[in-house]
KOLPATOR-467957 format. One record per residue (C-alpha): residue in three letters; x negated, y, z. Coordinates in Angstrom, 1 decimal. Layout:
ALA|X|Y|Z $
...
END
This chain:
MET|0.0|0.0|0.0 $
LYS|-1.2|3.3|-0.7 $
PRO|-2.2|5.8|1.9 $
PHE|0.4|8.4|0.7 $
PHE|3.3|5.9|1.0 $
LYS|2.0|5.1|4.7 $
ILE|2.1|8.6|5.7 $
VAL|5.6|9.2|4.4 $
LEU|7.0|6.1|6.1 $
MET|5.5|7.1|9.3 $
THR|6.5|10.6|9.4 $
VAL|10.1|10.5|8.0 $
PRO|11.6|8.7|11.1 $
PHE|10.1|11.3|13.3 $
ILE|11.5|14.2|11.3 $
ALA|14.8|12.7|11.2 $
MET|15.0|12.1|15.1 $
GLY|13.9|15.8|15.4 $
VAL|16.7|17.1|13.3 $
GLY|19.2|14.8|14.9 $
PHE|18.0|16.1|18.3 $
VAL|18.5|19.9|17.4 $
ALA|22.1|18.9|15.8 $
TYR|23.0|17.3|19.0 $
THR|21.7|20.1|21.3 $
ILE|23.5|22.8|19.1 $
ALA|26.7|20.8|19.0 $
THR|26.8|20.1|22.8 $
LYS|25.9|23.8|23.9 $
PRO|28.5|25.8|25.7 $
GLU|29.7|29.1|23.8 $
PRO|27.6|32.3|25.3 $
ALA|29.7|34.3|27.6 $
GLN|31.1|37.7|26.2 $
THR|30.8|40.9|28.4 $
GLU|33.3|43.6|27.6 $
ILE|31.5|47.1|27.6 $
ALA|33.4|49.6|29.7 $
GLU|33.9|53.5|28.7 $
ARG|31.2|55.5|30.4 $
ALA|32.3|58.7|32.1 $
ILE|30.2|62.0|31.6 $
ALA|29.5|63.9|34.9 $
VAL|30.3|67.5|34.7 $
ARG|31.0|70.4|36.9 $
PHE|34.4|72.0|37.4 $
ILE|36.1|74.8|39.1 $
THR|40.0|75.1|39.8 $
ALA|41.7|78.1|38.2 $
SER|43.2|80.4|40.5 $
GLN|45.3|83.7|40.0 $
THR|43.6|86.8|41.0 $
ALA|43.7|90.6|40.5 $
ILE|40.5|92.2|39.1 $
SER|40.0|95.7|37.9 $
PRO|38.3|96.5|34.5 $
HIS|34.9|97.8|35.2 $
ALA|32.5|100.4|33.5 $
SER|29.1|101.4|34.9 $
GLY|26.1|103.6|33.9 $
PHE|23.3|105.3|35.3 $
GLY|22.4|109.1|35.6 $
LEU|20.7|111.8|37.4 $
ILE|22.3|113.9|40.3 $
GLU|22.8|117.6|39.5 $
PRO|24.5|120.1|41.5 $
ALA|28.0|120.9|40.5 $
ARG|27.2|124.8|40.5 $
SER|23.8|126.5|40.2 $
TYR|22.9|130.2|40.6 $
GLU|20.1|132.3|39.3 $
ALA|19.6|135.5|41.2 $
ILE|18.7|137.9|38.4 $
ALA|17.7|141.6|39.2 $
GLN|20.2|144.2|37.7 $
VAL|18.1|147.2|38.4 $
THR|14.2|147.9|38.6 $
GLY|12.7|148.6|42.0 $
THR|10.0|147.7|44.6 $
VAL|10.9|144.6|46.8 $
GLU|11.2|146.1|50.5 $
TYR|12.8|143.1|52.1 $
VAL|12.7|139.3|51.4 $
ASN|15.0|136.9|53.5 $
PRO|12.8|134.8|55.6 $
MET|14.6|131.8|54.5 $
LEU|14.2|132.4|51.0 $
LYS|11.8|129.4|50.6 $
ARG|12.1|126.2|48.4 $
GLY|14.3|123.5|50.1 $
GLU|16.0|125.9|52.6 $
ILE|19.8|126.1|52.6 $
LEU|21.2|129.6|52.9 $
PRO|24.9|130.4|53.8 $
ALA|27.3|132.2|51.5 $
GLY|26.8|136.0|51.6 $
ALA|23.3|135.7|52.8 $
VAL|21.1|138.8|51.8 $
LEU|18.3|137.5|49.6 $
LEU|16.3|140.8|49.1 $
ARG|16.4|144.5|48.9 $
LEU|14.8|146.7|46.5 $
SER|13.8|150.5|47.0 $
ASP|16.8|152.6|46.6 $
SER|15.1|156.0|46.7 $
ASP|15.5|156.8|42.9 $
TYR|19.2|155.7|42.8 $
LYS|19.9|157.8|46.0 $
LEU|18.5|160.7|44.4 $
ALA|20.4|160.1|41.3 $
ALA|23.6|159.9|43.1 $
ALA|22.8|163.1|45.1 $
GLN|22.2|164.8|41.9 $
ALA|25.3|163.6|40.5 $
ARG|27.3|164.9|43.3 $
ALA|25.7|168.4|43.2 $
ASN|26.4|168.7|39.4 $
ILE|30.1|167.7|40.3 $
ARG|30.1|170.4|42.9 $
ALA|28.8|173.2|40.6 $
VAL|31.4|172.1|38.1 $
GLU|34.2|172.4|40.4 $
ALA|32.7|175.8|41.7 $
ARG|33.1|176.9|38.0 $
LEU|36.7|175.5|38.0 $
ALA|37.6|177.7|41.2 $
GLU|36.0|180.7|39.4 $
ILE|38.1|180.1|36.4 $
GLU|41.1|180.0|38.8 $
VAL|40.1|183.3|40.3 $
SER|39.3|185.0|36.9 $
GLU|42.9|183.9|35.7 $
SER|44.5|185.3|38.7 $
ASN|42.6|188.7|38.2 $
LEU|43.2|188.8|34.3 $
LEU|47.0|188.2|34.9 $
ALA|47.0|191.2|37.6 $
SER|45.0|193.3|35.2 $
LEU|47.4|192.4|32.4 $
VAL|50.5|193.5|34.2 $
ILE|48.6|197.0|35.0 $
GLU|47.8|197.5|31.4 $
GLN|50.9|196.4|29.9 $
GLU|52.8|198.9|32.1 $
SER|50.2|201.5|31.0 $
LEU|50.8|200.5|27.3 $
VAL|54.7|201.0|28.0 $
LEU|53.8|204.6|29.2 $
LYS|51.7|205.5|26.4 $
GLU|54.1|204.1|23.8 $
ARG|56.8|206.4|25.3 $
GLU|54.5|209.4|25.3 $
LEU|53.8|208.5|21.5 $
GLU|57.6|208.5|20.8 $
ARG|58.1|211.7|22.4 $
LEU|55.4|213.5|20.5 $
ARG|56.6|212.1|17.3 $
GLN|60.0|213.7|17.9 $
LEU|58.2|217.0|18.7 $
SER|56.1|216.7|15.8 $
ALA|59.1|216.3|13.6 $
SER|60.9|219.3|15.0 $
GLY|57.4|221.3|14.7 $
ALA|57.0|221.8|18.5 $
ALA|53.8|219.7|18.6 $
SER|50.9|219.8|16.5 $
GLN|49.5|216.9|14.4 $
ALA|46.3|216.9|16.4 $
ALA|48.2|216.3|19.5 $
LEU|50.2|213.5|17.9 $
ASP|46.9|211.7|16.7 $
ALA|45.4|212.1|20.1 $
VAL|48.3|210.3|21.7 $
ASN|48.5|207.5|19.0 $
SER|44.7|207.0|19.3 $
ALA|45.3|206.5|23.4 $
TYR|48.2|204.2|22.7 $
LEU|46.1|201.9|20.3 $
GLY|43.4|201.7|22.7 $
GLN|45.7|200.7|25.3 $
ARG|47.2|197.9|23.1 $
GLN|43.5|196.7|22.4 $
LYS|42.9|196.5|26.2 $
VAL|46.1|194.4|26.5 $
GLN|45.0|192.2|23.5 $
GLY|41.6|191.6|25.3 $
LEU|43.2|190.5|28.5 $
GLN|45.7|188.1|26.6 $
ASN|42.5|186.7|24.6 $
SER|40.7|186.2|27.7 $
LEU|43.7|184.3|29.3 $
ALA|44.1|182.2|26.2 $
LEU|40.6|180.9|26.4 $
LEU|40.9|179.8|30.1 $
PRO|42.6|176.4|29.4 $
THR|39.8|175.6|27.0 $
GLN|37.2|176.5|29.4 $
ARG|39.1|174.5|32.2 $
LEU|39.2|171.5|29.9 $
VAL|35.5|171.6|29.3 $
GLN|34.8|171.8|33.0 $
THR|37.1|168.9|33.8 $
GLU|35.5|166.8|31.2 $
THR|32.2|167.8|32.6 $
VAL|33.3|166.6|36.0 $
ALA|34.3|163.3|34.5 $
VAL|30.8|162.9|32.9 $
TYR|29.0|163.5|36.1 $
GLN|31.5|161.5|37.9 $
ALA|30.8|158.4|35.8 $
THR|27.1|159.3|36.6 $
LEU|27.7|159.2|40.3 $
GLU|29.7|155.8|40.0 $
THR|26.6|154.5|37.8 $
ALA|24.1|155.6|40.4 $
GLU|26.2|154.4|43.2 $
LEU|26.6|151.0|41.3 $
ASN|22.9|150.7|40.9 $
LEU|22.3|151.6|44.5 $
ALA|24.6|148.8|45.5 $
ARG|22.6|146.4|43.2 $
THR|19.4|147.0|45.0 $
GLU|20.6|144.6|47.5 $
LEU|21.1|140.8|46.2 $
ARG|23.4|138.4|48.1 $
LEU|24.1|134.8|47.6 $
PRO|27.6|134.0|46.3 $
PHE|28.1|130.5|47.7 $
ALA|26.2|128.2|50.1 $
ALA|23.3|126.8|48.2 $
ARG|19.8|125.2|48.6 $
VAL|16.8|127.3|47.3 $
GLY|15.3|125.7|44.4 $
ALA|12.7|128.2|43.3 $
VAL|11.5|131.7|44.4 $
THR|9.3|134.1|42.3 $
VAL|9.0|137.3|44.4 $
GLN|7.5|138.8|47.3 $
ILE|7.5|142.1|49.3 $
GLY|5.9|144.9|47.5 $
GLN|6.3|143.4|44.0 $
LEU|7.8|145.5|41.3 $
VAL|10.9|143.8|40.0 $
ARG|12.3|144.8|36.7 $
SER|15.8|144.8|35.6 $
GLY|16.7|141.1|34.2 $
GLN|13.9|139.4|35.9 $
THR|14.9|136.0|37.8 $
ILE|13.9|136.2|41.5 $
ALA|15.1|132.8|42.6 $
SER|17.3|129.9|41.6 $
PHE|19.7|127.9|44.0 $
ASP|21.6|124.6|43.8 $
GLY|25.2|124.5|45.3 $
ILE|25.6|122.2|48.2 $
ASP|29.5|122.0|48.1 $
ALA|29.5|119.4|45.2 $
ALA|27.2|117.3|43.1 $
GLU|27.9|115.7|39.8 $
VAL|26.1|113.0|37.5 $
GLU|26.4|112.5|34.0 $
ALA|26.1|108.7|33.5 $
GLN|25.8|107.0|30.3 $
ILE|28.2|104.4|29.9 $
SER|28.8|101.9|27.0 $
ALA|31.5|103.1|24.7 $
SER|32.9|99.5|24.6 $
ASP|33.2|99.6|28.4 $
MET|34.9|102.8|28.4 $
GLN|37.4|101.4|25.6 $
THR|38.0|98.5|27.8 $
LEU|38.6|100.6|30.8 $
PHE|41.3|103.0|29.0 $
SER|42.8|100.3|27.3 $
GLN|44.7|99.1|30.3 $
TYR|46.6|102.1|30.3 $
GLY|48.2|101.7|27.0 $
ALA|50.1|104.6|25.6 $
GLU|48.8|107.0|28.4 $
THR|45.5|107.3|26.4 $
ALA|46.7|106.8|22.8 $
GLY|45.0|109.2|20.7 $
GLY|42.9|110.5|23.5 $
ALA|39.4|109.4|21.7 $
LEU|40.3|111.7|19.0 $
ASP|40.4|114.8|21.3 $
SER|38.0|115.1|24.1 $
SER|39.6|118.1|25.7 $
ALA|43.1|116.4|25.7 $
LEU|41.4|113.1|27.1 $
ASN|39.9|115.2|29.8 $
GLN|43.3|116.6|30.8 $
LEU|44.5|113.1|31.1 $
LEU|41.8|111.9|33.4 $
GLY|43.6|113.2|36.5 $
ASP|46.7|111.3|35.9 $
LEU|45.0|107.9|35.4 $
MET|44.4|105.8|38.4 $
ILE|40.6|105.2|38.0 $
THR|38.6|104.7|41.0 $
ALA|35.0|106.3|40.8 $
THR|31.9|105.7|42.9 $
VAL|28.4|106.8|42.9 $
VAL|26.0|104.1|44.3 $
LEU|22.4|105.1|45.4 $
LYS|20.0|101.8|45.9 $
LEU|17.4|102.2|48.5 $
GLY|15.6|99.1|49.0 $
ASN|18.3|96.6|49.7 $
ASP|20.8|98.8|50.7 $
ASP|23.4|100.5|48.5 $
ILE|24.9|103.7|49.7 $
ILE|28.3|104.6|48.2 $
TRP|30.0|107.9|47.8 $
PRO|33.6|108.3|46.5 $
ALA|33.7|110.3|43.4 $
THR|36.3|111.8|41.0 $
LEU|36.2|111.2|37.2 $
ASP|35.7|114.8|36.2 $
ARG|35.2|115.0|32.4 $
ILE|33.9|112.9|29.4 $
SER|31.3|114.3|27.0 $
ASN|32.6|115.0|23.5 $
THR|29.6|113.2|21.8 $
ILE|28.3|109.6|21.7 $
ASN|24.5|109.1|22.0 $
GLN|23.5|107.8|18.5 $
ASN|20.4|106.0|19.9 $
THR|22.1|104.1|22.7 $
GLY|25.7|104.0|21.7 $
THR|26.7|105.4|25.1 $
MET|28.9|108.3|26.0 $
GLY|28.4|110.7|28.9 $
VAL|30.8|110.4|31.7 $
PHE|30.8|113.2|34.5 $
LEU|31.5|112.1|38.0 $
ARG|31.9|114.8|40.8 $
VAL|31.0|114.0|44.4 $
ASP|32.5|116.4|47.1 $
ASP|30.7|117.1|50.3 $
ALA|27.4|115.8|48.9 $
TYR|25.3|117.5|51.4 $
THR|27.9|118.1|54.3 $
SER|28.5|114.2|54.6 $
ALA|24.9|113.5|55.1 $
GLU|23.9|111.4|58.1 $
LEU|20.1|111.4|59.3 $
GLY|18.7|107.9|58.8 $
THR|21.7|106.4|57.3 $
ARG|23.1|108.6|54.4 $
PRO|20.8|111.1|52.7 $
PRO|22.2|114.2|50.9 $
LEU|22.7|113.7|47.2 $
THR|19.6|115.5|46.0 $
LYS|19.2|117.0|42.5 $
GLY|17.2|114.4|40.5 $
MET|18.4|111.2|42.3 $
PHE|18.7|108.2|40.1 $
VAL|22.3|106.7|40.6 $
GLU|24.9|104.2|39.3 $
ALA|28.3|105.5|38.5 $
VAL|30.9|102.7|38.6 $
LEU|34.4|103.1|37.4 $
LEU|37.4|100.9|38.0 $
ALA|40.7|100.8|36.5 $
THR|44.0|99.4|37.6 $
PRO|43.6|95.7|38.5 $
VAL|44.8|93.1|36.0 $
ASN|46.5|89.8|37.2 $
GLY|44.8|87.0|35.4 $
ILE|42.4|83.9|36.0 $
ALA|38.7|84.7|36.3 $
VAL|36.2|82.2|34.7 $
PRO|32.4|82.4|34.0 $
ARG|31.9|84.3|30.9 $
ASN|29.9|81.2|29.4 $
ALA|33.0|79.0|30.0 $
VAL|34.6|80.7|27.0 $
ARG|33.4|79.6|23.6 $
ASP|34.9|80.6|20.4 $
SER|38.0|81.7|22.3 $
LYS|38.5|78.2|23.8 $
VAL|38.1|77.0|27.4 $
MET|37.1|73.2|28.4 $
LEU|39.6|71.7|30.6 $
ALA|39.9|68.4|32.3 $
ASP|43.6|66.7|31.8 $
SER|45.4|64.6|34.3 $
GLU|43.3|61.6|32.9 $
ASN|39.9|63.4|33.4 $
ARG|39.5|63.9|29.7 $
LEU|38.0|66.7|28.0 $
ARG|40.4|69.2|26.3 $
LEU|39.7|72.4|24.4 $
VAL|42.4|75.0|25.0 $
PRO|42.6|78.3|23.1 $
VAL|43.0|81.2|25.5 $
THR|43.6|85.2|25.7 $
VAL|40.7|87.1|27.3 $
SER|41.8|90.5|28.6 $
PHE|38.4|91.7|29.2 $
TYR|35.0|90.8|30.4 $
ARG|33.4|92.2|33.6 $
ASP|29.9|91.3|34.6 $
ARG|29.7|87.3|34.3 $
LEU|33.4|86.9|34.3 $
ALA|35.9|86.6|31.7 $
ILE|39.6|87.7|32.6 $
ILE|42.0|85.3|30.9 $
THR|45.8|86.3|30.9 $
ASP|47.1|83.6|28.7 $
GLY|46.2|79.9|27.8 $
ILE|45.5|78.4|31.3 $
THR|47.4|78.3|34.4 $
ALA|46.5|78.3|38.2 $
GLY|45.4|74.7|39.2 $
ASP|43.8|73.7|35.8 $
LYS|40.5|72.2|36.1 $
ILE|37.9|74.4|34.0 $
ILE|34.8|72.7|32.9 $
VAL|31.8|74.8|33.6 $
SER|28.9|72.6|32.4 $
PRO|29.6|71.4|29.0 $
PRO|28.7|67.6|28.3 $
VAL|26.3|66.6|25.5 $
PRO|27.5|65.6|23.1 $
MET|30.8|67.4|23.6 $
ILE|33.8|65.3|22.3 $
GLU|37.4|66.3|22.9 $
GLY|39.2|63.4|24.7 $
MET|35.9|61.8|26.2 $
LEU|36.1|60.8|29.9 $
LEU|34.7|63.0|32.5 $
GLU|33.3|62.4|35.9 $
LEU|34.4|65.6|37.9 $
HIS|32.4|67.3|40.5 $
SER|33.8|70.5|42.1 $
ASP|31.3|73.5|41.9 $
THR|32.2|75.3|45.2 $
ALA|29.4|77.6|45.0 $
LEU|30.2|79.0|41.8 $
ALA|34.1|79.2|42.8 $
GLN|32.8|81.3|45.9 $
ASP|30.5|83.3|43.6 $
ILE|33.5|84.0|41.3 $
LEU|35.7|85.0|44.1 $
ASP|33.0|87.4|45.5 $
MET|32.4|89.1|42.1 $
GLY|36.3|89.5|41.7 $
GLY|36.4|91.3|45.0 $
ARG|33.7|93.8|44.2 $
END
């Protein structure tokens, strides 16, 4: 037998036995156990929606300025004779305080000269009155003399006509009559000029009277007084200095009230005023009309000064709004007024609102009822909720406004809904959620809403 056939005869039985064993093992092996894969819940954080009232908010920053300021400007020229000892930078002077006095000698002399001129003219008027009385008396006498001469002339004319009087005698009487008439006419002319002379002197009195009033006014202007209580900002004079008319001697900042022009985002202002509906309709087109509406709107204003970790707050009034918008920042100027900015100061706890302080202006409108959620919880006007089966739902909502990190929702969700604040990855609507309440965030939202 050949070797090849021997090898085949020896290996074939073993191969058949192996195949049979494998087939037997497969046939008798039990089926593998099947394990059903359960749905896995994704862990997320949530807060419970609750109804609250939050005010629309707008804020900006600016520098404190006094509501009133005053520059003491000399109205006359003179040498400084007196300066108030309190006229120093930083000092506070009461209303009516004398700031300085200038030398008044020149103005006293001018007033005295004007009075003397008035007396001289009044004397001339009195002289005219006496002259008029004398002329009237003389006129009466001369008129009586004229009547007599006229009778004499008439008598001689009759005698001359009958040949009893000569022509020479008639000419002499006629000449005397004409001379008497000339005297009467002269007196009448003098009396006729008296009203004009009296008018000239009267007008001269008026001129000198105006000169006197100017001198007295300049005399009063040699003393400068403070019109209202104020703090000294700058002083530029001293005793013995020559001050010229129009020169500024000192500047003052009023202490009764302060104001700040805060730069606030135009969009925030729009949100603030949109809560008042028709009351502000068209106001943005007319700043003066809008300013008139400010007193009728229930807007709460405060000024906040940050000192370290402390916030010092003053109640303020929304006084007016600037008529322009800053083209670089897109903000608009809003003026807030703080009354008693100095008088309400308390040593060590509340400093006075001083010119140049950098403060924050905060405006709050009428509170709006809604549900406050984190701003980042709203995406494409939708909010993620967990339904009753703890599955993810995307719900469209209406956002009334945003304030800080909050969005105020007025439609789409109700109190008690579970709002997802940590989005799952991947985010698939209907997916099963494992809910964990974020109490810290809920308290933070409550605190932000209360501010």
